[in-house]
C-alpha positions as CSV (number, residue, x, y, z in Angstrom):
1,X,71.1,134.5,121.3
2,X,67.8,136.4,121.9
3,X,69.8,137.5,125.8
4,X,68.3,140.4,125.8
5,X,65.9,141.4,127.8
6,X,62.0,141.4,126.5
7,X,60.3,143.8,126.3
8,X,56.8,143.8,128.1
9,X,54.3,142.0,126.3
10,X,50.5,143.5,127.4
11,X,47.3,140.9,127.5
12,X,45.1,140.4,125.0
13,X,42.3,140.2,127.3
14,X,39.2,139.2,126.6
15,X,39.5,140.6,122.8
16,X,38.3,138.6,119.7
17,X,34.9,138.1,121.6
18,X,33.5,138.5,118.0
19,X,33.6,135.7,117.8
20,X,32.4,133.7,119.6
21,X,28.9,133.1,117.9
22,X,31.0,131.3,115.8
23,X,32.1,129.0,118.8
24,X,29.0,128.8,121.0
25,X,26.5,128.0,118.0
26,X,28.7,125.2,116.5
27,X,26.3,122.6,118.2
28,X,23.5,124.8,118.5
29,X,20.8,123.5,116.2
30,X,22.6,120.4,115.3
31,X,20.3,117.3,114.8
32,X,21.0,114.2,116.9
33,X,23.9,111.7,116.4
34,X,25.3,114.6,113.6
35,X,28.5,115.4,113.1
36,X,29.8,118.7,112.5
37,X,33.5,120.1,111.7
38,X,35.0,123.1,110.5
39,X,39.0,123.2,108.6
40,X,39.9,126.0,110.8
41,X,39.8,129.8,109.4
42,X,41.9,132.4,111.5
43,X,38.7,133.7,113.0
44,X,38.5,130.5,114.3
45,X,42.4,129.8,115.2
46,X,42.2,134.2,117.0
47,X,39.6,133.3,119.5
48,X,41.8,129.8,121.3
49,X,44.6,133.1,122.0
50,X,44.8,135.1,125.0
51,X,47.3,137.0,123.0
52,X,50.3,136.4,125.7
53,X,52.2,133.3,123.5
54,X,53.5,133.6,127.6
55,X,50.5,132.4,128.9
56,X,48.4,130.0,127.2
57,X,45.4,129.7,128.6
58,X,46.8,131.3,131.6
59,X,48.6,127.8,132.2
60,X,49.8,129.4,136.0
61,X,45.6,129.0,136.4
62,X,45.1,126.2,135.0
63,X,48.5,124.6,136.9
64,X,47.0,121.3,139.4
65,X,47.4,120.8,142.4
66,X,46.9,118.3,144.7
67,X,43.8,119.0,147.4
68,X,44.7,114.6,148.8
69,X,45.5,111.8,147.2
70,X,42.4,112.1,144.9
71,X,41.4,116.0,144.3
72,X,43.2,118.2,142.1
73,X,42.0,121.8,142.4
74,X,43.0,124.5,139.7
75,X,41.1,127.4,138.2
76,X,39.5,128.1,134.7
77,X,40.1,130.7,132.5
78,X,36.5,131.6,131.1
79,X,36.5,132.0,127.6
80,X,35.3,135.2,126.6
81,X,36.7,137.5,129.5
82,X,39.9,135.4,130.0
83,X,41.1,137.6,133.0
84,X,37.8,135.9,134.7
85,X,38.7,132.5,136.2
86,X,36.6,130.2,138.0
87,X,38.1,127.8,141.5
88,X,37.0,123.8,140.3
89,X,37.6,120.7,142.2
90,X,38.5,118.1,140.1
91,X,37.9,114.4,141.2
92,X,40.1,112.2,139.2
93,X,38.5,108.8,139.7
94,X,35.2,110.4,139.5
95,X,36.2,112.3,137.1
96,X,33.7,114.8,137.8
97,X,34.9,118.8,138.1
98,X,32.5,121.0,140.9
99,X,33.5,124.8,140.0
100,X,34.1,126.5,143.2
101,X,33.0,129.5,142.9
102,X,35.1,133.0,141.4
103,X,38.5,133.1,142.3
104,X,42.6,131.9,140.5
105,X,45.6,130.6,142.0
106,X,44.1,128.6,144.9
107,X,46.7,126.8,147.4
108,X,44.8,124.2,149.5
109,X,45.9,124.2,153.1
110,X,48.0,121.2,153.7
111,X,45.2,119.1,155.9
112,X,43.2,119.3,152.5
113,X,40.2,121.6,154.1
114,X,40.6,125.1,153.4
115,X,41.4,126.3,150.2
116,X,43.1,130.1,149.5
117,X,43.5,131.5,146.6
118,X,43.0,135.4,145.1
119,X,39.6,137.5,144.4
120,X,39.6,140.6,143.4
121,X,41.9,143.6,141.2
122,X,44.0,146.3,141.6
123,X,43.7,147.7,145.2
124,X,41.4,145.5,146.1
125,X,43.6,142.3,145.0
126,X,43.8,140.4,148.1
127,X,44.5,136.6,149.9
128,X,41.0,134.8,150.5
129,X,39.5,131.9,152.4
130,X,36.8,128.8,151.7
131,X,36.7,125.5,152.8
132,X,37.3,123.1,150.5
133,X,33.5,122.5,149.3
134,X,33.4,126.4,148.4
135,X,31.5,127.9,151.4
136,X,32.3,130.8,154.3
137,X,34.5,132.6,151.8
138,X,36.5,135.5,153.2
139,X,39.2,137.6,152.6
140,X,42.6,136.8,154.8
141,X,44.9,140.0,153.9
142,X,44.0,143.4,153.6
143,X,47.2,145.6,152.1
144,X,46.5,148.9,150.7
145,X,48.5,148.6,147.7
146,X,47.0,144.6,146.9
147,X,48.9,142.3,146.0
148,X,49.7,140.3,143.1
149,X,52.2,140.8,139.9
150,X,55.3,138.8,138.8
151,X,57.4,138.2,141.8
152,X,54.3,137.7,144.0
153,X,53.4,134.2,145.9
154,X,52.4,133.0,148.5
155,X,52.8,129.6,151.0
156,X,50.6,127.8,153.4
157,X,52.7,127.2,156.1
158,X,53.5,122.9,157.2
159,X,50.1,123.3,160.4
160,X,47.6,125.3,157.5
161,X,47.5,127.5,160.6
162,X,49.4,131.0,158.7
163,X,50.2,131.8,156.0
164,X,53.8,134.1,154.1
165,X,53.5,135.6,151.3
166,X,55.6,137.9,149.5
167,X,55.2,141.0,146.9
168,X,57.5,143.7,145.3
169,X,55.5,145.6,143.2
170,X,53.0,148.0,145.2
171,X,56.7,149.4,147.6
172,X,57.4,152.5,147.8
173,X,59.5,153.9,144.8
174,X,62.3,155.9,145.3
175,X,61.8,159.8,144.6
176,X,62.7,160.2,141.1
177,X,60.5,157.0,139.7
178,X,57.5,158.0,141.2
179,X,55.4,159.7,138.5
180,X,54.2,162.8,140.4
181,X,54.8,166.0,137.6
182,X,51.3,164.1,136.2
183,X,50.3,166.3,140.2
184,X,52.4,168.8,140.1
185,X,50.8,172.6,139.4
186,X,52.7,174.8,137.2
187,X,55.0,173.4,134.0
188,X,55.1,170.5,133.5
189,X,58.6,168.2,134.3
190,X,60.6,167.7,132.0
191,X,60.3,163.8,130.1
192,X,64.4,163.5,130.7
193,X,65.1,159.8,131.8
194,X,69.0,159.7,133.6
195,X,70.9,156.3,132.8
196,X,72.0,154.3,135.9
197,X,70.7,156.9,138.8
198,X,68.4,154.6,141.3
199,X,65.1,154.9,139.4
200,X,67.0,151.5,138.0
201,X,67.7,150.1,140.7
202,X,64.1,147.0,141.8
203,X,62.1,147.5,144.7
204,X,62.8,145.5,147.4
205,X,61.3,142.9,148.6
206,X,58.7,142.2,151.2
207,X,57.8,139.3,153.1
208,X,54.4,138.8,155.2
209,X,53.5,136.2,157.9
210,X,49.5,135.8,158.3
211,X,47.6,134.1,160.9
212,X,44.6,132.2,159.0
213,X,42.5,133.1,162.3
214,X,43.2,136.6,163.4
215,X,44.3,137.5,160.2
216,X,46.3,139.4,161.9
217,X,49.6,140.4,159.3
218,X,53.3,140.3,160.7
219,X,56.1,141.8,158.4
220,X,59.0,138.7,158.4
221,X,61.9,141.0,157.0
222,X,62.8,143.2,153.9
223,X,65.4,142.6,151.4
224,X,66.5,144.8,148.4
225,X,66.3,141.8,146.2
226,X,63.3,140.1,144.3
227,X,61.9,137.4,145.5
228,X,59.2,134.7,143.9
229,X,59.4,130.5,145.3
230,X,58.4,130.5,148.3
231,X,58.3,128.1,149.7
232,X,58.5,126.3,154.3
233,X,60.2,123.9,155.7
234,X,58.8,121.0,157.2
235,X,59.4,122.2,160.8
236,X,57.3,125.5,160.2
237,X,59.8,128.2,161.2
238,X,62.0,128.7,158.2
239,X,61.0,129.5,154.1
240,X,62.8,128.6,151.1
241,X,62.7,131.5,148.6
242,X,64.8,132.4,145.4
243,X,66.8,135.4,145.7
244,X,67.9,136.9,142.0
245,X,69.3,140.5,143.0
246,X,69.2,142.8,139.7
247,X,72.2,144.6,139.2
248,X,69.6,146.6,136.2
249,X,71.4,148.8,133.3
250,X,74.8,150.1,133.9
251,X,75.1,147.1,136.7
252,X,74.6,143.4,135.1
253,X,78.0,142.6,136.2
254,X,76.3,142.7,140.0
255,X,73.2,140.3,139.1
256,X,72.9,137.3,141.5
257,X,70.9,134.4,142.3
258,X,69.9,132.6,145.9
259,X,69.0,130.2,147.1
260,X,67.8,131.2,150.7
261,X,66.5,131.1,153.6
262,X,64.7,133.1,156.0
263,X,64.1,132.5,159.3
264,X,60.0,133.8,160.4
265,X,60.8,134.5,163.7
266,X,63.8,136.8,163.4
267,X,63.6,137.7,159.9
268,X,67.5,136.3,159.3
269,X,68.1,135.1,156.0
270,X,71.2,132.9,155.7
271,X,72.6,132.6,151.6
272,X,72.4,128.6,150.4
273,X,73.6,128.8,147.3
274,X,75.5,132.5,146.1
275,X,75.3,132.5,141.8
276,X,75.3,134.5,138.7
277,X,71.8,135.7,137.1
278,X,69.7,133.0,136.8
279,X,66.8,131.5,137.7
280,X,67.7,128.7,141.0
281,X,63.6,127.4,142.1
282,X,64.3,125.7,144.6
283,X,62.3,122.8,146.4
284,X,62.6,121.6,150.0
285,X,63.5,117.6,151.1
286,X,60.2,115.9,152.4
287,X,62.7,115.4,155.6
288,X,64.0,119.1,155.5
289,X,67.8,117.8,155.0
290,X,67.6,118.7,152.1
291,X,67.1,121.7,149.3
292,X,66.6,120.4,145.7
293,X,67.5,123.3,143.1
294,X,68.2,124.3,138.9
295,X,71.9,124.7,139.1
296,X,74.6,127.2,136.7
297,X,76.8,126.3,137.9
298,X,80.0,127.0,135.0
299,X,77.7,130.8,135.6
300,X,77.7,131.6,132.1
301,X,74.1,132.6,132.2
302,X,72.9,130.9,128.8
303,X,69.1,130.6,130.1
304,X,67.1,128.0,130.5
305,X,70.4,125.9,131.2
306,X,70.6,123.8,134.5
307,X,71.7,121.1,135.9
308,X,69.0,119.5,139.2
309,X,70.8,119.8,142.4
310,X,71.6,119.0,145.8
311,X,72.6,121.4,148.7
312,X,72.2,120.9,152.2
313,X,69.6,123.0,153.9
314,X,72.4,123.9,156.8
315,X,74.1,125.1,153.8
316,X,77.3,122.8,152.4
317,X,78.6,121.6,148.7
318,X,76.5,121.2,145.9
319,X,76.6,118.1,144.4
320,X,74.6,117.8,141.0
321,X,72.4,115.0,139.6
322,X,72.5,115.9,136.3
323,X,74.1,117.3,133.4
324,X,73.3,120.9,132.0
325,X,69.2,120.0,130.6
326,X,66.8,123.0,128.1
327,X,64.3,123.0,131.8
328,X,62.4,124.7,133.1
329,X,59.0,125.3,135.6
330,X,60.3,123.8,139.4
331,X,62.3,120.1,140.6
332,X,59.6,118.1,142.8
333,X,60.7,116.1,145.3
334,X,59.6,112.4,145.7
335,X,57.3,112.0,148.9
336,X,59.8,109.5,150.0
337,X,62.7,112.1,149.7
338,X,64.3,109.0,147.8
339,X,64.3,111.0,144.5
340,X,63.6,114.3,142.4
341,X,60.8,114.8,139.4
342,X,62.1,117.0,136.6
343,X,60.7,118.3,133.7
344,X,62.9,118.7,129.9
345,X,63.0,118.3,126.4
346,X,63.7,115.6,124.7
347,X,64.3,115.9,121.1
348,X,60.6,117.8,120.0
349,X,58.7,117.3,123.6
350,X,58.8,118.3,127.0
351,X,58.7,114.5,129.2
352,X,58.3,114.8,132.3
353,X,61.7,112.7,134.5
354,X,62.6,111.9,137.6
355,X,66.8,111.2,138.8
356,X,67.3,109.6,142.8
357,X,69.8,110.8,144.8
358,X,72.6,109.4,143.4
359,X,71.9,110.7,140.3
360,X,70.0,108.1,138.1
361,X,68.1,109.3,136.1
362,X,64.5,107.9,134.4
363,X,62.4,109.0,131.9
364,X,59.0,108.3,132.6
365,X,56.5,110.1,130.2
366,X,57.3,109.6,126.1
367,X,54.6,109.9,124.2
368,X,54.4,113.4,121.2
369,X,52.7,116.2,123.7
370,X,54.3,118.8,125.9
371,X,54.1,119.1,129.8
372,X,53.8,121.0,132.1
373,X,52.8,122.1,135.3
374,X,53.8,118.8,137.3
375,X,52.5,118.0,140.4
376,X,53.1,115.2,142.8
377,X,50.5,114.3,144.4
378,X,51.2,113.8,149.2
379,X,51.2,109.7,148.7
380,X,53.4,109.9,145.8
381,X,51.1,107.4,144.4
382,X,50.2,109.0,141.2
383,X,51.2,112.6,138.8
384,X,49.2,115.4,137.2
385,X,50.1,117.9,134.2
386,X,48.9,119.5,132.2
387,X,49.8,118.2,128.9
388,X,49.8,120.2,125.5
389,X,49.8,117.6,122.3
390,X,51.1,118.4,118.4
391,X,47.7,119.2,117.4
392,X,47.4,121.8,120.6
393,X,44.8,119.9,122.5
394,X,45.6,120.6,126.2
395,X,43.8,118.5,128.9
396,X,45.1,117.5,132.4
397,X,46.1,113.8,132.5
398,X,46.8,111.5,136.3
399,X,49.2,109.2,135.7
400,X,50.9,106.8,138.5
401,X,54.2,107.3,139.5
402,X,56.1,106.0,137.0
403,X,54.5,107.3,134.1
404,X,52.6,104.4,133.7
405,X,48.6,104.2,133.5
406,X,48.8,108.0,131.6
407,X,45.1,108.8,131.7
408,X,42.5,112.1,130.8
409,X,41.2,113.3,133.7
410,X,40.2,117.1,131.8
411,X,39.3,118.2,128.0
412,X,40.5,121.6,128.9
413,X,39.2,122.1,124.5
414,X,36.5,120.3,123.5
415,X,35.7,122.7,120.6
416,X,38.7,121.4,119.6
417,X,35.8,117.9,118.7
418,X,34.4,120.3,116.2
419,X,37.6,120.9,114.0
420,X,39.2,119.4,111.2
421,X,42.5,118.9,112.0
422,X,45.7,118.4,110.2
423,X,47.7,115.4,112.3
424,X,51.2,116.2,113.8
425,X,53.9,114.6,114.7
426,X,58.2,114.4,115.5
427,X,60.4,113.7,112.8
428,X,64.0,113.3,112.9
429,X,67.7,114.5,110.9
430,X,71.0,114.3,110.8
431,X,72.3,117.7,110.6
432,X,75.7,117.9,108.0
433,X,77.9,116.8,111.0
434,X,75.8,114.0,111.8
435,X,74.0,115.7,115.2
436,X,70.9,114.0,115.4
437,X,67.8,116.5,115.0
438,X,64.2,117.0,116.5
439,X,61.0,119.1,115.2
440,X,57.8,119.0,114.8
441,X,55.5,118.6,110.8
442,X,51.9,119.3,110.6
443,X,50.7,118.4,107.5
444,X,46.9,119.2,106.0
445,X,44.0,117.1,107.0
446,X,43.8,115.5,103.6
447,X,47.3,114.7,103.3
448,X,48.7,112.5,101.3
449,X,51.7,110.7,100.8
450,X,53.8,110.8,97.9
451,X,52.3,114.6,97.2
452,X,55.0,117.8,97.5
453,X,53.5,120.4,99.4
454,X,54.1,124.3,100.1
455,X,56.4,124.0,103.4
456,X,55.7,126.6,106.1
457,X,59.6,126.8,107.7
458,X,58.8,128.1,111.1
459,X,62.5,128.4,113.3
460,X,61.7,128.8,117.3
461,X,61.9,131.4,119.2
462,X,63.9,131.5,122.9
463,X,66.6,129.5,121.4
464,X,66.9,127.4,124.3
465,X,63.8,125.1,125.3
466,X,63.5,123.2,122.0
467,X,60.4,123.1,119.8
468,X,57.2,124.0,120.0
469,X,53.7,122.0,120.4
470,X,52.0,125.5,119.3
471,X,52.5,128.6,116.5
472,X,54.7,131.4,117.2
473,X,54.1,133.6,113.9
474,X,51.2,135.0,114.1
475,X,49.1,135.5,117.7
476,X,50.7,132.0,119.6
477,X,47.4,130.1,119.3
478,X,47.0,126.3,120.0
479,X,45.3,126.6,116.6
480,X,48.0,128.6,114.2
481,X,49.7,125.5,112.2
482,X,46.3,124.4,111.9
483,X,45.3,127.8,109.5
484,X,48.2,127.1,107.1
485,X,47.2,123.0,107.0
486,X,44.1,124.3,106.1
487,X,45.1,126.0,103.2
488,X,47.5,122.5,102.0
489,X,50.7,124.1,103.4
490,X,52.8,121.5,105.3
491,X,54.4,123.2,108.6
492,X,57.8,122.4,109.7
493,X,59.3,123.6,112.9
494,X,63.3,122.8,113.1
495,X,64.8,122.6,116.4
496,X,69.4,123.8,116.0
497,X,71.8,123.0,119.0
498,X,71.2,126.3,119.8
499,X,68.3,125.1,122.2
500,X,70.1,123.2,124.2
501,X,68.5,120.6,123.8
502,X,71.5,118.0,122.0
503,X,73.9,118.9,125.2
504,X,76.4,121.3,126.4
505,X,78.7,119.6,124.2
506,X,78.1,121.0,120.4
507,X,77.2,125.0,122.9
508,X,80.9,125.3,124.0
509,X,81.9,123.8,120.0
510,X,79.8,126.7,118.9
511,X,81.5,129.3,120.9
512,X,84.5,127.4,120.9
513,X,84.8,127.5,116.8
514,X,82.8,131.1,117.0
515,X,80.0,129.4,114.1
516,X,77.4,128.5,116.2
517,X,74.7,129.9,114.2
518,X,76.1,129.1,110.7
519,X,75.1,125.1,112.6
520,X,72.3,126.0,113.4
521,X,71.3,126.9,109.6
522,X,73.4,123.6,109.4
523,X,70.7,122.0,111.5
524,X,67.4,123.8,110.1
525,X,68.4,123.4,106.3
526,X,69.1,119.6,106.8
527,X,66.2,119.3,108.0
528,X,64.4,121.1,105.4
529,X,66.1,118.8,102.5
530,X,64.9,115.3,104.6
531,X,61.6,116.6,103.9
532,X,62.2,117.2,100.3
533,X,64.1,114.1,99.6
534,X,61.1,112.7,101.3
535,X,58.7,114.0,98.9
536,X,56.7,115.8,101.4
537,X,58.2,119.7,100.4
538,X,58.2,121.0,97.2
539,X,61.3,122.8,96.8
540,X,59.3,125.1,94.4
541,X,57.1,126.5,96.9
542,X,58.8,127.0,100.4
543,X,58.8,130.0,102.6
544,X,60.2,130.7,106.2
545,X,59.7,133.0,109.4
546,X,60.0,133.6,113.1
547,X,59.5,134.8,116.4
548,X,62.6,136.4,118.1
549,X,64.7,134.1,118.0
550,X,63.3,132.8,115.2
551,X,63.4,135.9,113.8
552,X,66.9,136.5,114.5
553,X,67.4,132.4,112.2
554,X,64.8,134.0,109.6
555,X,68.1,136.2,108.8
556,X,70.1,134.5,108.7
557,X,68.4,132.7,106.3
558,X,67.2,135.1,103.8
559,X,71.4,136.7,103.7
560,X,72.8,132.9,103.0
561,X,70.2,131.0,101.0
562,X,68.3,132.0,97.8
563,X,65.6,129.4,97.4
564,X,62.8,130.7,100.4
565,X,60.3,132.0,97.8
566,X,58.8,134.0,101.1
567,X,60.3,135.4,104.7
568,X,58.4,137.0,107.8
569,X,61.1,138.3,110.2
570,X,58.7,139.7,113.6
571,X,60.5,141.0,116.5
572,X,64.6,140.1,116.3
573,X,67.1,141.4,116.3
574,X,69.6,140.4,113.2
575,X,72.8,142.8,115.2
576,X,74.3,141.1,118.3
577,X,76.8,144.7,118.5
578,X,73.8,146.3,119.2
579,X,72.2,144.0,121.7
580,X,75.5,144.1,123.8
581,X,73.5,147.1,125.2
582,X,70.2,148.2,123.7
583,X,68.1,150.3,125.6
584,X,67.1,147.3,127.1
585,X,70.7,146.0,128.4
586,X,72.7,148.7,128.4
587,X,75.0,147.4,131.5
588,X,76.4,145.0,128.7
589,X,75.2,141.1,128.2
590,X,77.2,139.0,130.0
591,X,75.7,135.9,128.1
592,X,76.9,137.9,124.7
593,X,80.1,138.5,126.6
594,X,80.4,134.9,127.6
595,X,79.4,133.4,124.4
596,X,81.7,135.9,122.2
597,X,84.7,135.5,124.1
598,X,84.5,139.4,124.4
599,X,82.9,142.8,124.9
600,X,81.9,144.1,120.7
601,X,84.7,147.1,121.7
602,X,87.0,144.1,122.0
603,X,85.5,141.6,119.4
604,X,84.3,143.1,116.9
605,X,83.9,140.8,114.6
606,X,83.2,138.1,115.4
607,X,80.2,140.0,116.5
608,X,79.6,141.1,113.1
609,X,80.4,137.9,111.0
610,X,77.0,136.3,113.4
611,X,75.2,139.2,113.2
612,X,72.9,139.1,110.0
613,X,71.9,142.9,109.2
614,X,76.2,142.9,108.3
615,X,75.6,140.1,105.7
616,X,72.8,141.1,103.4
617,X,74.7,141.9,100.6
618,X,73.6,139.8,98.1
619,X,70.0,138.7,99.4
620,X,67.0,137.7,97.2
621,X,63.6,136.8,99.0
622,X,61.5,139.0,99.8
623,X,61.1,139.6,103.6
624,X,58.3,141.0,105.2
625,X,59.3,142.7,108.9
626,X,57.2,143.3,111.8
627,X,58.6,144.5,114.8
628,X,56.9,146.9,117.7
629,X,57.8,150.3,118.7
630,X,57.9,149.5,122.9
631,X,57.1,153.2,123.0
632,X,54.9,152.1,125.9
633,X,57.2,150.9,127.4
634,X,59.9,153.3,127.6
635,X,62.2,151.8,125.0
636,X,62.4,152.3,120.9
637,X,62.0,149.9,118.5
638,X,65.7,147.9,117.5
639,X,67.3,150.3,114.3
640,X,68.9,146.3,112.9
641,X,65.0,146.6,111.2
642,X,65.4,149.6,108.8
643,X,69.2,148.2,108.3
644,X,67.6,145.5,107.2
645,X,64.4,146.9,104.8
646,X,66.3,149.9,103.6
647,X,69.1,147.0,102.3
648,X,66.6,144.6,101.1
649,X,64.7,148.1,98.9
650,X,67.8,148.8,97.9
651,X,68.6,145.5,96.2
652,X,66.4,145.5,94.2
653,X,64.5,143.1,96.7
654,X,60.2,143.3,97.6
655,X,60.0,143.8,101.2
656,X,58.3,145.5,103.5
657,X,57.9,146.5,107.7
658,X,55.0,147.1,109.6
659,X,55.2,149.0,113.0
660,X,53.0,148.5,115.7
661,X,52.8,151.6,117.9
662,X,52.6,150.9,121.3
663,X,53.6,147.1,120.6
664,X,57.0,145.3,123.0
665,X,58.0,142.1,122.0
666,X,54.8,141.0,121.3
667,X,51.8,142.2,119.3
668,X,49.5,142.1,122.1
669,X,46.0,144.7,121.3
670,X,43.1,142.8,119.3
671,X,43.4,145.2,116.5
672,X,46.6,144.8,115.8
673,X,46.6,141.0,116.1
674,X,44.2,140.8,114.4
675,X,46.1,143.4,111.8
676,X,48.8,141.3,111.5
677,X,47.5,137.7,111.3
678,X,46.3,139.7,108.3
679,X,49.1,140.7,106.6
680,X,50.8,137.5,107.1
681,X,48.7,135.3,105.9
682,X,48.3,137.9,103.0
683,X,52.4,138.3,102.0
684,X,52.8,134.0,102.6
685,X,50.1,133.3,100.7
686,X,50.6,135.6,97.7
687,X,54.3,134.6,97.3
688,X,53.4,130.7,97.3
689,X,50.7,131.3,94.8
690,X,52.5,134.3,92.8
691,X,54.2,133.9,89.3
692,X,57.0,131.1,89.3
693,X,55.8,130.1,93.3
694,X,55.2,126.5,90.9
């Protein structure tokens, strides 16, 4: 499983602007009443991606927030300049969306009169304020270093008079982390990096309180902990935060996750829950008596598999409301305090659920789409979320609190109306041991029932969380799978049990028997078998490819199957032994240690038997390996790729390896994204239509 920390991802930014005319002119010059629809080409599909698979369409800024029980506010990125945002206020009754000027991350005050938001770049990036109608814009903070970064977050006080914020990105670094060499005169200093030195520790976090009327800032506290998920208690006297202490490098065993409270007057910290190094985002109940949070009771650090739990805000025993779930985001209380909303994977899609304080679970949504950025209206009568359908369309949806009367209030991808799209749907099948698995199937626009099509099998990354409705193989854009569909290829995105979607028991069984790779393989291959049996897939024209953990699954497939015409393995580490302590986790990997029930030098045979790198004998499937060298982020690419590439070469199997300079876990530079896409398309099409393919 891909538990080793991933390399940082850079943004594609305003790339591919040369494609804009084809989109902007889609409707230009069209006769009245004429309908012009286009097949999805690589050029069109590339124009819909930001290059960052972790923030498609800048989803964090498209996250809706209620101003009152009728209006929502969000920030929409410019299509040609995705780093620029416009704040909009949406009336959910009339469907009218009104711009409020530039800015990002809008957050309305509890009284609904003022919007706080982020504005500027670098040292000029600060918290700003404006009236809800867009007037009286002014800078609130004047932080000398500028605010922002992954750990930055801010929140209004309940009385709308103050804003608390937390930031750790720009605090002064320890001496051995400062980039001072370039400023010094004389011979350049050595470029050596000493592992295990203080430079490995993350910077501390500072918590500040800003008086809105006077713009006066006061530092509350500083802690050697990464803090995030900031919110207030209803009494306005305490803050709730999630704290993650990274031991880093040789000190991973010292990692900790904490649900903490901070007194705004004294800065005193109190830990409500202390556990291992996994996320436990929390939310305060409306009356302030309890905190709902995601909980890893067993402290096995299996990512994104948590229980929804409660803890008294004064401290006390933890009460779990659910079993382990494949969930992300944050839990949300209903305004009446009777239950908690959350999103979790159910089959192939992420749905909205609610759980009562007594543990009664209700599935709120069920249509075939993924939900994220869930928010509850102040009166508790309405829900809103961002929705992505299986064909890549995105929308802002509002529904009643029970999920009924769901309706699209804003179409976020109107350009899709000009495109010819293949249909997508959920498919289910039984694995070898009888466990039901789900996946997504995307068929060509002119799909004919009973006709067997070429098949692209795309195992997902993670592995936790299940399949994505968007492609993950080339550039993670919402239309990626539509490229294959337009070429007459069926795309199959199968799930597998280590995603956690099918419960905790299959994961425990895989650990006990040390056969999780074999069982994942069964889950994928029986899904392919079901498509062949249904006459959908042509067994002589199939390819397989995936990114990250999807590439790990692909590498296992090429060492255990001979039926695919070709494969693409994009940034997948086929050697668990090495992954336990590579440059990104030299302190060890507690998840892998739990999974393999020991460290590599204690039980090496377990690591070897589950690693594709040691299973290369007899492999016959032509494979394209793709990797970023990681040098921009202080690392280097894994040697497992070289080994597997060399093993295929020496056995006379066609293979290629693409090494992209100054790229990380995701290839992001525009020129490299275009190059990668072109090469993957060529590799797949060449092997699907080449000699013997039919």
